[in-house]
KETI-901001 format. One record per residue (C-alpha): residue number from 1; x, y, z. Coordinates in Angstrom, 3 decimals, always signed. Each point is the difference from the previous one (the first is absolute). Layout:
BEGIN
  pos        c1        c2        c3
  NUM         X         Y         Z
...
END
This chain:
BEGIN
  pos        c1        c2        c3
    1  +107.029  +132.211   +90.067
    2    -3.699    -0.853    -0.480
    3    -2.569    -0.106    +2.776
    4    -0.341    -3.799    -0.230
    5    +3.770    -0.417    +0.486
    6    -0.115    +2.240    +3.086
    7    -2.842    -2.104    +1.414
    8    +1.950    -3.150    -0.847
    9    +3.137    +1.083    +1.850
   10    -1.999    +1.318    +2.965
   11    -2.057    -3.177    +0.448
   12    +2.948    -2.343    -0.486
   13    +2.091    +2.065    +2.429
   14    -2.769    -0.129    +2.624
   15    -0.397    -3.766    -0.458
   16    +3.723    -0.630    +0.367
   17    +0.065    +2.174    +3.128
   18    -2.772    -2.213    +1.400
   19    +2.103    -3.106    -0.679
   20    +3.079    +1.450    +1.685
   21    -2.112    +1.062    +2.986
   22    -1.197    -3.568    +0.534
   23    +3.560    -1.230    -0.297
   24    +1.096    +2.363    +2.778
   25    -3.055    -0.835    +2.140
   26    +0.598    -3.743    -0.400
   27    +3.689    +0.379    +0.830
   28    -0.928    +1.057    +3.530
   29    -1.669    -3.374    +0.530
   30    +2.949    -2.055    -1.225
   31    +1.813    -1.667    +2.853
   32    +1.128    -3.529    -0.769
   33    +0.883    -1.520    -3.334
   34    -3.403    -1.701    -0.056
   35    -1.596    +3.437    +0.388
   36    +1.858    +1.135    -3.080
   37    -0.463    -3.106    -2.148
   38    -3.533    -1.104    +1.007
   39    -1.504    +2.971    +1.888
   40    +0.268    -2.234    +3.102
   41    -2.505    -2.376    -1.650
   42    -2.674    +2.570    +0.793
   43    -1.504    +0.967    -3.378
   44    -3.745    +0.377    +0.600
   45    -2.551    -1.776    -2.248
   46    -1.242    +3.186    -1.685
   47    +3.485    +1.262    -0.752
   48    +0.760    -3.400    -1.535
   49    -3.196    +0.076    -2.085
   50    +0.832    +3.316    -1.676
   51    +3.792    -0.196    -0.139
   52    +0.186    -3.624    -1.172
   53    -2.525    +0.752    -2.736
   54    +2.102    +2.965    -1.128
   55    +3.187    -2.096    -0.129
   56    -1.760    -2.869    -1.817
   57    -1.372    +2.130    -2.846
   58    +1.753    +3.402    +0.071
   59    +1.631    +1.625    -3.019
   60    -0.066    -2.908    -2.438
   61    -3.809    -0.021    +0.283
   62    -0.439    +3.782    +0.043
   63    +2.237    +0.719    -2.998
   64    +0.416    -3.310    -1.788
   65    -3.385    -1.712    +0.045
   66    -1.999    +2.610    -1.973
   67    +2.941    +0.417    -2.405
   68    +0.062    -3.725    -0.837
   69    -3.776    -0.034    -0.432
   70    +0.464    +2.845    -2.494
   71    +2.622    -2.006    -1.886
   72    -1.505    -3.496    +0.133
   73    -3.692    +0.529    +0.654
   74    -2.381    -2.175    +1.996
   75    +2.222    -3.068    -0.273
   76    +2.478    +1.708    +2.322
   77    -2.897    +1.304    +2.116
   78    -0.408    -3.631    +1.108
   79    +2.973    +0.754    +2.254
   80    -2.346    +2.248    +1.979
   81    -0.580    -3.246    +1.883
   82    +3.262    +0.924    +1.712
   83    -2.399    +1.345    +2.626
   84    -0.939    -3.653    +0.642
   85    +3.163    -2.016    -0.677
   86    +2.398    +2.221    +1.971
   87    -1.910    -0.332    +3.311
   88    -0.563    -3.715    -0.753
   89    +3.673    -0.540    +0.876
   90    -0.549    +1.853    +3.268
   91    -3.085    -2.095    +0.794
   92    +2.032    -3.192    -0.341
   93    +3.186    +1.030    +1.812
   94    -0.175    +3.259    +1.959
   95    -1.790    -1.119    +3.176
   96    +2.173    -3.089    +0.365
   97    +3.201    +1.997    -0.463
   98    -1.265    +2.462    +2.613
   99    -0.546    -2.869    +2.453
  100    +3.499    -1.378    -0.577
  101    +1.495    +3.482    +0.349
  102    -1.752    +0.474    +3.347
  103    +0.854    -3.468    +1.257
  104    +3.663    -0.108    -0.994
  105    +0.877    +3.696    -0.107
  106    +1.056    +0.143    -3.656
  107    +1.030    +3.389    -1.346
  108    +0.648    -0.875    -3.650
  109    -1.258    -2.721    -2.358
  110    +3.577    -1.253    -0.078
  111    -0.299    -0.758    +3.731
  112    -3.200    -1.964    -0.618
  113    +1.221    -2.011    -2.977
  114    +3.431    -0.729    +1.491
  115    -1.557    -1.167    +3.274
  116    -2.729    -2.115    -1.587
  117    +2.214    -1.675    -2.599
  118    +3.180    +0.048    +2.086
  119    +1.809    +1.528    -2.957
  120    +2.061    +3.109    -0.523
  121    -0.459    -0.565    -3.725
  122    -3.653    +1.032    +0.310
  123    +1.076    +3.158    +1.793
  124    +2.405    +0.888    -2.800
  125    -2.565    -0.673    -2.719
  126    -2.484    +2.175    +1.875
  127    +2.561    +2.833    +0.120
  128    +0.599    -0.396    -3.750
  129    -3.732    +0.154    -0.797
  130    -0.498    +2.971    +2.325
  131    +2.748    +1.999    -1.721
  132    -1.078    -0.927    -3.541
  133    -3.534    +0.975    +0.957
  134    +1.019    +3.245    +1.662
  135    +2.769    +1.775    -1.924
  136    -1.186    -0.229    -3.647
  137    -3.675    +0.259    +0.977
  138    +0.745    +3.166    +1.965
  139    +2.038    +1.330    -2.915
  140    -3.011    -0.415    -2.286
  141    -2.209    +1.872    +2.479
  142    +2.532    +2.840    +0.288
  143    +0.212    +0.265    -3.793
  144    -3.787    +0.257    -0.226
  145    -0.061    +2.730    +2.654
  146    +2.691    +1.963    -1.825
  147    -1.895    +0.000    -3.288
  148    -3.218    +0.902    +1.819
  149    +1.526    +3.125    +1.569
  150    +1.795    +0.983    -3.206
  151    -3.207    -0.167    -2.069
  152    -2.198    +1.733    +2.572
  153    +2.560    +2.756    +0.616
  154    +0.152    +0.598    -3.771
  155    +3.732    -0.710    +0.042
  156    +0.723    +2.453    +2.842
  157    +1.229    -2.891    +2.166
  158    +2.238    -2.550    -1.708
  159    -0.943    -3.620    +0.664
  160    +3.406    -0.807    +1.473
  161    -0.266    +2.902    +2.448
  162    -3.489    -1.192    +0.965
  163    +1.287    -3.532    +0.617
  164    +2.900    +1.159    +2.152
  165    -2.150    +2.333    +2.100
  166    -2.652    -2.669    +0.512
  167    +2.662    -2.518    +1.011
  168    +1.435    +2.487    +2.499
  169    -3.444    +0.467    +1.580
  170    -0.518    -3.757    +0.125
  171    +3.375    -0.492    +1.618
  172    -0.757    +2.601    +2.654
  173    -3.253    -1.393    +1.265
  174    +0.676    -3.711    -0.531
  175    +3.527    +0.129    +1.392
  176    -0.934    +2.067    +3.044
  177    -3.427    -1.380    +0.864
  178    +0.376    -3.641    -0.989
  179    -2.897    -2.306    -0.742
  180    -2.431    +1.972    +2.153
  181    +0.450    +3.072    -2.207
  182    -0.503    -2.121    -3.128
  183    -3.245    -1.413    +1.402
  184    -1.405    +3.298    +1.289
  185    +0.738    +1.886    -3.207
  186    -1.280    -3.017    -1.928
  187    -3.510    +0.407    +1.450
  188    -0.283    +3.444    -1.600
  189    +1.593    -1.275    -3.196
  190    -2.588    -2.762    -0.263
  191    -2.845    +2.507    +0.183
  192    +1.691    +2.276    -2.549
  193    +0.537    -2.905    -2.416
  194    -3.680    -0.943    +0.010
  195    -1.281    +3.582    -0.079
  196    +2.329    +1.065    -2.816
  197    -0.774    -2.849    -2.374
  198    -3.743    +0.282    +0.693
  199    +0.119    +3.771    -0.610
  200    +1.775    -0.371    -3.345
  201    -2.480    -2.732    -0.970
  202    -2.952    +2.258    +0.817
  203    +1.504    +2.831    -2.041
  204    +0.468    -2.390    -2.938
  205    -3.628    -1.128    +0.392
  206    -1.152    +3.600    -0.119
  207    +2.108    +0.870    -3.031
  208    -1.320    -3.063    -1.826
  209    -3.544    +1.221    +0.603
  210    -1.084    -3.008    +2.043
  211    -0.404    -3.705    -0.642
  212    -2.200    +0.240    -3.121
  213    +2.511    +1.997    -2.132
  214    +2.824    -2.158    +1.366
  215    -1.824    -3.186    -1.068
  216    -0.748    +1.505    -3.406
  217    +3.702    +0.743    -0.492
  218    +0.902    -3.546    +1.137
  219    -2.514    -1.356    -2.512
  220    +1.684    +1.929    -2.826
  221    +3.368    -1.306    +1.172
  222    -1.297    -3.571    +0.128
  223    -1.271    +0.234    -3.559
  224    +3.387    +1.220    -1.245
  225    +3.471    -1.489    -0.243
  226    +1.675    +2.933    +1.776
  227    +2.119    -1.688    +2.659
  228    +3.660    -0.490    +0.779
  229    -0.705    -3.725    +0.025
  230    -2.123    +0.041    -3.160
  231    -2.715    -2.653    +0.145
  232    -0.183    -3.331    +1.802
  233    -0.247    -3.371    -1.711
  234    -3.791    +0.236    +0.460
  235    -0.028    +3.290    -1.915
  236    -0.660    +2.251    +2.999
  237    +1.737    +3.307    +0.657
  238    +2.883    -0.835    +2.365
  239    -0.957    +2.885    +2.291
  240    -3.286    -1.723    +0.881
  241    +0.918    -3.685    +0.089
  242    +2.484    -2.446    +1.484
  243    +2.049    -1.518    -2.873
  244    -0.555    -3.663    +0.892
  245    +0.921    -2.383    +2.799
  246    +3.657    -0.422    -0.964
  247    +2.218    +0.615    -3.013
  248    +3.036    -2.224    -0.476
  249    +2.328    +2.763    -1.112
  250    +3.721    +0.142    +0.693
  251    -0.449    +3.079    +2.172
  252    +0.085    +3.759    -0.299
  253    +2.929    +1.169    -2.061
  254    -0.135    -3.205    -2.054
  255    -3.606    -0.339    -1.150
  256    -3.012    +2.291    +0.457
  257    -3.226    -1.661    +1.203
  258    -3.128    +0.583    -2.098
  259    -2.210    +2.677    +1.583
  260    +2.505    +0.826    +2.730
  261    +1.729    -2.008    +2.705
  262    -2.634    +0.279    +2.763
  263    -1.415    -3.475    -0.523
  264    -1.735    -1.840    +2.838
  265    +3.271    -1.795    +0.771
  266    +1.812    +3.340    +0.223
  267    -2.717    +1.484    +2.213
  268    +0.142    -2.993    +2.346
  269    +3.790    -0.121    +0.166
  270    +0.262    +3.789    +0.444
  271    -2.476    -0.317    +2.853
  272    +2.426    -2.489    +1.556
  273    +2.705    +2.645    -0.270
  274    -2.243    +2.491    +1.814
  275    -0.368    -2.541    +2.803
  276    +3.722    +0.501    +0.519
  277    -0.657    +3.426    +1.546
  278    -1.329    -1.411    +3.270
  279    +2.252    -3.070    -0.202
  280    +3.154    +2.142    -0.208
  281    +2.240    +0.182    +3.089
  282    -0.962    +3.615    +0.685
  283    -3.666    -0.816    +0.551
  284    +0.850    -2.609    +2.637
  285    +1.329    +2.885    +2.082
  286    -3.523    +1.490    -0.053
  287    -1.184    -3.200    +1.675
  288    +2.697    +0.162    +2.682
  289    -0.650    +3.701    +0.724
  290    -3.762    -0.247    +0.606
  291    -1.397    +0.155    +3.517
  292    -2.881    -2.359    -0.785
  293    -1.592    -1.891    -2.869
  294    -3.213    +2.067    +0.083
  295    +0.954    +2.099    -3.012
  296    +0.916    -2.854    -2.343
  297    -3.506    -0.865    -1.184
  298    -1.020    +3.646    -0.254
  299    +2.989    +0.783    -2.192
  300    -0.432    -3.048    -2.213
  301    -3.767    +0.076    -0.512
  302    -1.157    +3.591    +0.355
  303    +3.043    +2.191    -0.711
  304    +1.589    -2.072    -2.795
  305    -2.643    -2.208    -1.623
  306    -2.948    +2.391    +0.386
  307    +1.350    +3.582    +0.081
  308    +3.035    -0.374    -2.277
  309    -2.065    -2.326    -2.178
  310    -2.569    +2.732    -0.662
  311    +2.766    +2.397    -0.956
  312    +1.673    -2.430    -2.402
  313    -3.084    -1.539    -1.605
  314    -1.794    +3.311    -0.553
  315    +2.200    +3.099    +0.328
  316    +3.191    -1.434    -1.515
  317    -1.997    -1.180    -3.035
  318    -1.560    +3.441    -0.424
  319    +3.472    +1.558    +0.155
  320    +1.786    -2.495    -2.269
  321    -2.620    -0.746    -2.634
  322    -1.497    +3.490    +0.267
  323    +3.313    +1.570    -1.010
  324    -0.483    -1.402    -3.518
  325    -3.109    +2.138    -0.396
  326    +1.314    +3.123    +1.722
  327    +2.679    +0.817    -2.578
  328    +2.885    -2.266    +1.037
  329    -0.338    -2.261    -3.079
  330    +0.440    +1.993    -3.244
  331    -1.136    -2.955    -2.140
  332    -3.285    -0.263    +1.875
  333    -0.464    +3.753    -0.080
  334    +0.442    -0.050    -3.779
  335    -2.506    -2.862    -0.254
  336    -2.615    +2.125    +1.775
  337    -0.084    -2.056    +3.213
  338    +1.227    +2.736    +2.321
  339    -2.469    +1.695    +2.328
  340    +2.362    +2.958    +0.462
  341    +3.638    +1.041    -0.419
  342    +0.428    +0.779    +3.688
  343    +3.189    -2.107    +0.332
  344    +3.023    +0.846    -2.179
  345    +0.975    -2.486    -2.692
  346    +3.418    -0.257    +1.678
  347    -1.705    -1.988    +2.780
  348    -0.537    -2.853    -2.456
  349    +3.607    +0.181    -1.151
  350    +1.219    -0.228    +3.611
  351    -2.515    -2.373    +1.645
  352    +2.235    -0.735    +2.986
  353    -0.693    +3.561    +1.185
  354    -3.725    +0.009    -0.829
  355    -0.998    +0.971    +3.558
  356    +2.363    +2.978    -0.091
  357    -1.726    +1.267    -3.149
  358    -3.384    -0.456    +1.645
  359    +1.109    +2.065    +3.005
  360    +1.509    +2.632    -2.284
  361    -3.252    +0.270    -1.989
  362    -2.034    +0.327    +3.202
  363    +2.319    +2.756    +1.205
  364    -0.705    +2.240    -2.984
  365    -3.326    +1.029    +1.533
  366    +0.674    -0.867    +3.650
  367    +3.694    +0.655    +0.777
  368    -0.386    -0.875    +3.678
  369    -1.297    -3.436    -1.029
  370    +3.318    -0.680    -1.733
  371    +1.840    +0.291    +3.297
  372    -2.430    -2.247    +1.889
  373    -0.039    -2.731    -2.651
  374    +3.788    +0.147    -0.315
  375    +0.250    -0.600    +3.747
  376    -2.362    -2.986    -0.353
  377    +2.219    -1.481    -2.718
  378    +3.214    +0.654    +1.938
  379    -1.537    -1.475    +3.157
  380    -0.870    -3.168    -1.925
  381    +3.590    -0.287    -1.243
  382    +1.595    +0.979    +3.285
  383    -1.994    -2.530    +2.047
  384    +1.710    -2.893    -1.744
  385    +3.454    +1.608    -0.122
  386    +0.002    +0.791    +3.723
  387    -1.284    -3.443    +0.952
  388    +2.476    -2.002    -2.058
  389    +2.926    +2.231    +0.968
  390    -0.856    -0.440    +3.678
  391    -0.466    -3.771    -0.160
  392    +3.130    -0.489    -2.126
  393    +1.918    +1.950    +2.630
  394    -1.419    -2.271    +2.691
  395    +0.979    -3.136    -1.899
  396    +3.538    +1.236    -0.682
  397    +0.481    +1.061    +3.606
  398    -1.362    -3.175    +1.598
  399    +0.783    -2.706    -2.567
  400    +3.383    +1.252    -1.181
  401    +1.588    +2.273    +2.598
  402    -1.206    -1.674    +3.194
  403    -0.020    -3.553    -1.309
  404    +3.333    -0.087    -1.816
  405    +2.063    +3.072    +0.859
  406    -0.711    +0.886    +3.610
  407    -2.178    -2.511    +1.919
  408    +0.549    +1.944    +3.225
  409    -1.424    +3.258    -1.413
  410    -2.290    +1.860    +2.383
  411    -2.981    +2.250    -0.604
  412    +2.050    +3.112    -0.694
  413    +2.180    -1.701    -2.616
  414    -2.954    -1.713    -1.662
  415    -1.931    +3.258    -0.333
  416    +3.068    +1.727    -1.430
  417    +0.644    -2.759    -2.517
  418    -3.722    -0.104    -0.825
  419    +0.094    +3.709    -0.856
  420    +3.149    -0.459    -2.048
  421    -1.677    -2.886    -1.841
  422    -3.064    +2.117    -0.805
  423    +2.300    +2.657    -1.439
  424    +1.922    -2.548    -2.070
  425    -3.186    -1.544    -1.423
  426    -1.423    +3.402    -0.940
  427    +3.326    +1.105    -1.481
  428    +0.275    -3.193    -2.056
  429    -3.553    +0.465    -1.286
  430    +0.634    +3.663    -0.802
  431    +3.242    -0.668    -1.867
  432    -1.650    -2.821    -1.935
  433    -2.904    +2.271    -0.969
  434    +2.325    +2.836    -0.983
  435    +2.745    -1.791    -1.894
  436    -1.048    -3.597    -0.772
  437    -3.497    +0.146    -1.521
  438    +0.395    -3.270    -1.908
  439    +1.245    -1.846    +3.087
  440    -2.859    +1.523    +1.996
  441    -2.540    -1.307    -2.481
  442    +1.509    -3.477    -0.316
  443    +0.502    -0.569    +3.739
  444    -3.320    +1.615    +0.887
  445    -1.743    -2.553    -2.212
  446    +1.351    -2.749    +2.296
  447    -1.416    +1.449    +3.209
  448    -3.577    -1.293    +0.079
  449    +0.933    -3.412    -1.392
  450    +2.797    -0.389    +2.552
  451    -2.425    +0.784    +2.818
  452    -2.480    -2.601    -1.264
  453    +2.703    -2.698    +0.126
  454    -0.233    +0.123    +3.810
  455    -3.476    -1.549    -0.087
  456    +1.248    -3.605    +0.555
  457    +2.172    +1.169    +2.907
  458    -2.928    +1.861    +1.566
  459    -2.297    -2.961    -0.651
  460    +2.505    -2.268    +1.755
  461    +0.252    +2.258    +3.045
  462    -3.723    +0.737    +0.261
  463    -1.746    -3.114    -1.313
  464    +1.977    -3.015    -1.240
  465    +2.608    -1.604    +2.292
  466    +0.831    -2.619    -2.648
  467    +1.798    +2.598    -2.147
  468    +3.624    -0.441    +1.070
  469    +2.933    +2.367    +0.307
  470    +1.796    -1.599    -2.942
  471    -3.087    +0.077    -2.199
  472    -0.864    +3.617    +0.716
  473    +3.561    +1.303    -0.440
  474    +0.795    -1.895    -3.206
  475    -3.449    +0.817    -1.390
  476    +0.445    +3.680    +0.820
  477    +3.384    +0.163    -1.740
  478    -1.454    -1.811    -2.991
  479    -2.981    +2.389    -0.119
  480    +2.148    +3.124    +0.211
  481    +2.169    -1.191    -2.877
  482    -3.089    -0.728    -2.125
  483    -1.308    +3.502    +0.712
  484    +3.281    +1.608    -1.000
  485    +0.184    -1.799    -3.346
  486    -3.573    +0.845    -1.013
  487    +0.602    +3.727    +0.568
  488    +2.212    +2.526    -1.863
  489    +2.705    -0.218    +2.683
  490    +0.575    -3.659    -0.837
  491    +0.061    +0.832    -3.693
  492    +2.731    +2.575    +0.704
  493    +2.021    -2.515    +2.006
  494    -0.231    -2.645    -2.730
  495    +0.963    +2.511    -2.687
  496    +2.982    +1.117    +2.082
  497    +1.387    -3.556    +0.166
  498    -0.746    -0.590    -3.687
  499    -3.029    -2.256    +0.448
  500    -3.113    +0.695    -2.073
  501    -3.193    -1.106    +1.757
  502    -2.656    -1.122    -2.501
  503    -2.784    +1.556    +2.051
  504    -0.790    +3.589    +0.912
  505    -1.745    +1.530    +2.970
  506    -2.978    -2.004    +1.323
  507    -0.071    -2.902    -2.510
  508    -3.433    -1.530    -0.738
  509    -1.524    +3.241    +1.365
  510    +0.783    -1.179    +3.530
  511    +1.544    +2.438    +2.476
  512    +3.387    -0.765    +1.559
  513    -1.645    -0.375    +3.426
  514    -1.841    -3.107    -1.209
  515    +3.053    -1.429    -1.781
  516    +1.980    +0.433    +3.187
  517    -2.717    -1.538    +2.181
  518    -0.372    -3.000    -2.309
  519    +3.658    -0.965    +0.358
  520    +0.055    +1.103    +3.632
  521    -2.988    -2.097    +1.039
  522    +0.854    -3.117    -2.013
  523    +3.529    -0.042    +1.390
  524    -1.209    +0.770    +3.525
  525    -2.502    -2.878    -0.006
  526    +2.436    -2.539    -1.453
  527    +2.877    +0.878    +2.330
  528    -2.335    +0.210    +3.019
  529    -1.309    -3.499    -0.746
  530    +3.588    -1.285    -0.123
  531    +1.149    +1.745    +3.204
  532    -3.079    -0.249    +2.231
  533    +0.562    -1.325    +3.528
  534    +2.801    +0.127    +2.552
  535    +0.401    +2.358    +2.971
  536    -0.965    +3.036    -2.083
  537    -3.546    -1.384    -0.243
  538    -0.460    +0.224    +3.772
  539    +1.484    +3.513    +0.010
  540    -2.510    +1.212    -2.584
  541    -2.870    -1.762    +1.748
  542    +0.185    +2.259    +3.051
  543    -0.675    +3.056    -2.152
  544    -3.017    -1.611    -1.619
  545    -1.343    -1.285    +3.312
  546    +0.015    +3.586    +1.268
  547    -1.694    +1.306    -3.153
  548    -2.630    -2.751    +0.148
  549    -0.758    +0.983    +3.587
  550    -0.254    +3.753    -0.617
  551    -1.057    +0.276    -3.632
  552    -1.678    -3.295    -0.791
  553    -3.430    -0.053    -1.599
  554    -2.720    -0.033    +2.681
  555    -1.971    -3.291    +0.137
  556    -3.248    +1.633    -1.133
  557    +1.738    +1.362    -3.119
  558    +1.730    -3.183    -1.131
  559    -2.914    -1.188    -2.188
  560    +0.465    +3.215    -2.027
  561    +3.648    -0.620    -0.882
  562    -0.511    -1.983    -3.191
  563    -2.692    +2.403    -1.231
  564    +2.114    +3.074    +0.814
  565    +3.042    -1.223    -1.922
  566    -2.187    -1.157    -2.893
  567    -1.518    +3.492    -0.183
  568    +3.484    +1.567    +0.042
  569    +1.226    -2.263    -2.819
  570    -3.142    +0.666    -2.039
  571    +0.507    +3.744    +0.420
  572    +3.607    -0.277    -1.177
  573    -1.067    -2.036    -3.058
  574    -2.733    +2.392    -1.144
  575    +1.366    +3.373    +1.154
  576    +3.695    -0.205    -0.855
  577    +0.364    -3.425    -1.596
  578    -1.062    -1.716    -3.242
  579    -3.688    +0.669    +0.677
  580    +0.592    +3.749    -0.322
  581    -0.191    -0.276    -3.801
  582    -3.740    -0.702    +0.327
  583    -0.350    +3.575    +1.133
  584    +0.930    +1.235    -3.480
  585    -3.515    -0.451    -1.377
  586    -2.177    -1.670    +2.642
  587    -1.994    +3.217    +0.457
  588    +0.159    +1.054    -3.663
  589    +2.649    +0.182    -2.704
  590    +2.613    +2.756    +0.402
  591    -0.907    +1.384    -3.431
  592    -3.752    -0.190    +0.601
  593    -0.368    +3.338    +1.779
  594    -2.345    +0.922    +2.880
  595    -2.993    -1.524    -1.803
  596    +1.695    -3.418    +0.160
  597    +1.601    +0.396    +3.425
  598    -2.273    -1.743    +2.481
  599    +1.036    +2.131    +2.959
  600    +0.488    +3.217    -2.023
  601    +3.781    -0.390    +0.412
  602    +2.665    -1.753    -2.068
  603    -0.225    -3.665    +0.911
  604    +3.546    -0.224    +1.349
  605    -0.542    +2.986    +2.328
  606    -3.261    -1.463    +1.297
  607    +1.825    -3.314    +0.551
  608    +2.717    +1.774    +2.013
  609    -2.525    +1.833    +2.179
  610    -1.867    -3.255    +0.689
  611    +3.083    -1.985    +0.986
  612    +1.419    +2.869    +2.030
  613    -3.176    -0.043    +2.136
  614    +0.232    -3.798    +0.323
  615    +3.684    +0.360    +0.855
  616    -0.834    +2.260    +2.950
  617    -2.387    -2.706    +1.262
  618    +2.689    -2.659    -0.506
  619    +2.594    +1.935    +2.012
  620    -2.617    +0.643    +2.713
  621    -0.809    -3.716    +0.150
  622    +3.651    -0.968    +0.484
  623    +0.946    +2.840    +2.331
  624    -3.017    -0.041    +2.320
  625    -2.135    -3.112    -0.432
  626    +3.035    -2.297    -0.187
  627    +1.799    +2.041    +2.666
  628    +3.227    +0.474    -1.971
  629    +0.222    +3.689    +0.956
  630    -1.920    +0.168    +3.269
  631    +1.343    +0.381    +3.536
  632    +1.736    -3.274    +0.997
  633    -1.391    -2.451    +2.519
  634    +1.105    +0.620    +3.595
  635    +2.863    +2.160    +1.217
  636    +3.206    +0.378    -1.977
  637    +3.287    -0.649    +1.774
  638    +2.682    +2.570    -0.680
  639    +3.764    -0.346    +0.103
  640    +1.890    +3.288    +0.053
  641    +2.675    -0.709    -2.578
  642    +1.037    -2.939    -2.113
  643    +3.628    -0.977    +0.363
  644    +1.138    -2.216    -2.886
  645    +2.261    -2.932    +0.705
  646    +3.732    +0.656    -0.390
  647    +1.404    -0.754    -3.431
  648    +1.627    -3.405    -0.298
  649    +2.370    -1.326    -2.649
  650    -2.289    -3.004    -0.579
  651    -3.027    +2.235    -0.657
  652    +1.972    +2.214    -2.343
  653    +1.356    -3.024    -1.878
  654    -3.536    -1.379    -0.379
  655    -1.232    +3.321    -1.330
  656    +2.782    +0.280    -2.570
  657    -0.738    -3.560    -1.095
  658    -3.647    +0.931    -0.606
  659    +1.036    +3.118    -1.904
  660    +2.390    -2.060    -2.167
  661    -2.546    -2.649    -0.946
  662    -2.667    +2.649    -0.562
  663    +2.313    +1.741    -2.467
  664    +0.812    -3.285    -1.755
  665    -3.697    -0.855    -0.404
  666    -0.810    +3.530    -1.172
  667    +2.738    -0.102    -2.653
  668    -1.166    -3.436    -1.128
  669    -3.562    +1.275    -0.350
  670    +1.195    +3.045    -1.937
  671    +1.894    -2.261    -2.400
  672    -3.070    -2.217    -0.460
  673    -2.266    +3.008    -0.594
  674    +2.490    +1.393    -2.528
  675    -0.048    -3.303    -1.856
  676    -3.825    -0.326    +0.056
  677    -0.716    +3.555    -1.115
  678    +2.792    -0.124    -2.531
  679    -1.534    -2.886    -1.933
END
């Protein structure tokens, strides 16, 4: 066993011991069910800032983001604006959900939606989205952790063993300590995530020899045709340019877009999918668990947009693009573009595990560093797994067990069932990761898009009382169906029943999140217009009257509203929308080299840095100047626990009616889409 493997096992063992310790320490503070599920609504602002940032970005950023930049170049690096678009969802909805949670004592998003809309159908759809988001997404994270340990241990630890041990540790501290343990451990995990990715980026910068050699290598790449995507329609290397605004292709698996699939329309629609992270049911529980709203703006502006933004825009690019010139791309090494052969060529053949190869290469000279960086990577993965396992357990315990199976359940029973639910969710994710890799991949692809489909429901609760129960529910069903049939899972379903869909994944280079939201929103608006009025209107009005009183825009800020939203829309258009293509050559042609690059950087990278900085200002304007994430006006009334109305046969019949018509409309739309695309 090598020295680096010994350091790896020692550091990982110490980190897992730390996690279990916090689980045991938190268990001593668990009294009531609310203590277990929401840490007695006492999460402090600074714990929220670090832990919520860790759960928003976590392993998919640490391991996946640099790997996709390596594969797809600067066109995918546009998704570094995740640091802006993910907290944008929180800016719009988090404070208002927190106010409603305090006022009405909600424990789960199902409580909030069912109470606001007067519908058990919304509760059931929320449970469905929570489980689709949690189980396959967690399975993907566990798979990544298994491969990471297997590679870094040089095969000493099998990936399946690593997954099972990690799941056991997660079960111990999440099951015993509840949400408080998840939050407390999450603060440390957030720091490790940022430190680890920055450290690897700095090492890559050093191995590249600094910015000048890196730019020289990028210039050689830009002047060549060496790229997985070839060249764009404009003749630019696909690694250094966005391949157009949109391409009307049938979708991946049917027709390959010219220059790659990361067009401006794909970047924009994928950004919508990323907005699903803080729109997902699990993140609502963060709002309900916080002691005050003081940490919201700090997390959104400074932790996410600023700090994570620096890491993604600079360090992730150095890691991903730098790998081409450090030996990971044999074709570029043969063409004389490589600065060194520090990384093994196998890293380019297995890009999903690029970070593992970086850590392994670092450990050759500094074995102790292998252990520390491995802990940073595991912490990033584990932050999300622990959070979604905990919140899924809460939702199953409250929205299934207490609501439908045992309404009289007390604190002891709820905590027990919550722990059982955590175990079941983790076991389902582990079994999926171990034995159903294809199912894991297909269902995991639905997660972000499913979360984003809750935007109209959240907008109705927080902002727009004219969106009705019928409109939101039917629209949501419609949107979920559209998501399914523009992802591989829908393709598998159609093939199973003998139906060939004439489109592939993401037709017209538009992500499934946007396809789902198009049908969701159109249906929601039409049905809401047809069903507006009646006693439900007065019921919804009391929620919005309370929000207007506590979270309304202050009189002195009202003149800024139009300007603030215009700035936000302009940022979306130029940073992640159609205007992003101007960044291809605004500051010099990609194949012009440093002499032609106005800011001594490839034009698209300079464009991303510029709009990232403007994005931080935009989030600051909304969060602070417009007061969307500041402390609310006046005192906040608090009800101890929300008690949903007893189930009635009339309410259940109404819900099933909505489900039926939603399914009919969805099937009709699918038939129409099949006919249109099939022509």
